[in-house]
Every structure is written in structure tokens, then in C-alpha cells.
N, C-alpha and C positions, 0 to 999 in steps of 0.2 A: 500598101502592102506590096512587097516585092517577091516574085517567084523566082527561085533559082533552080536551074536544071542540073541535076547531078549526073555526071557521066560514069557509067558502070560498064566497062568493057566485057566483063563476064556475062552480062545479060545478053550481049549481042552474039555470043558464041552459040553454036548449034548444041541443043540439048542431047543427052544420051551418053552411052558408055563409050569411052574413047579407046583407041588402039593402045595408047600409052597405059591406060588402066588395065587392059587385058594383059599387056606385057608384064606389068608388075605382078599380077596374079600368077602368071606363068613362071616368072623368075623366082618367086618364093617357092614354088613347087620344085623347080629344078635344083635349087640350093638344098632343100630338104631331102630330095631324092639322092643327091650326092653324099649326104650325111647318113643315108639309109634310115631316115625317120619316117618318110612317106614313100610308098612304092607304086601308087596308082592314082589316077585322077580321071575325071570325066567332065566334059563340058556339054551342056544341053541348052538349046535355045527353043523357045516357043514364041514365035513371032506374033501369033494370033492373040496370045495372052499378054505379051509384052514382058516376058520373064526369061532370064538367063540364069543358069545355075552352074557354078564351078564347084565340083565336089572332090574332096581329098580323102583318100583311103590309106590306112596303114598297109594293107595288102588287098589284092583283088577279091579275096574270099571273105573279108570282114565287112561289117556294116560301115556306112560313111562315117568318117571321124569328124570332118568339118565340112560345112556347106556354106558357100558364099553366094548369096542370091541377089541378083540385080533385077529390080522390078520397076516398071514404068507406071507411076501412079497418077500422072497428069500429063497434059500436052508438053510441058517443059520441065517436068519434075521426075527425078529418079530416086528410088529408095534402095539402100544397101543394107542387107541383113546377114548376120552370121549365126549359124546354128552349130552346136556341138553335140556329139553323141552323148546320150543320157542326161544332158542338161537342158536341151531345147535352145531357144533363141538367147544368145548372150550379148548380141550387139545389134542395134538398129539405128540408122542415121541417114539423113539426106546428103551427107558429106562422105565421099568415097574414102578420103584419107583416115577418117576416124575409125571406120569399120576395118580398113586395111591394117591399121596399126594394131587393132585388137587381134586380127588374124595372125599377124607377125608374132605377137606375144604368145598366142596359143601354140603356134608351131615351135617357137623357141622353148616352150615348157616341156616339149617331148624330149 
């Protein structure tokens, strides 16, 4: 029996939410704000709980329209969730790009 070691460079990367991912979330808000579809956003971080929330509003007086939640669920595992007003959770994945793509679709539908 021969054991073969598989090299996976993604495993060696530091876990967590990257600056590039944060910029993607910020960029989609900026483009929606330039089109006047979204006018307000908040970013909240709770380091004790391991949760960050990026919330999008149609205006500052309305309830949150979309919430992108980043949750640390293990020592090297992140979970990304997307919530929509009056629908609840519409996406949940351990892969950032899947949840981000759904966020893009929801903002484009405005």
C-alpha cells in the first residue's frame, strides 16, 4: 500500500474573512448607491461571538433589506449567511463566493 500526500495550498492559508472579501461587499454597495437602489449600510463586528454583519438598507429609516453575516463556526471554518427582509435566510454556505453571488442577484433585482 502506497500513501500519497496531496498538496492543498488553500489549507495552508490563514482562515477568516479577508480584506478582499470585505472590499467586494463594499464595492457592491457603492455600485448600488450610485444607482440609487441602496442608500445606507452598517457594518457590525462582535469579536467575542465571532460574528460580523454587513447590513444593507434601502434608506436609513427602513428596516434592513439584506444582511450578509460572517460567522466563525470552528477554528478554521467560516459560515456565510444572507438574510432578506420578510423572507428570512435565503443563502447559507461555507464558500464566500456562493453567498456573494446570491447577494449580487438580490441587489440586481432591485
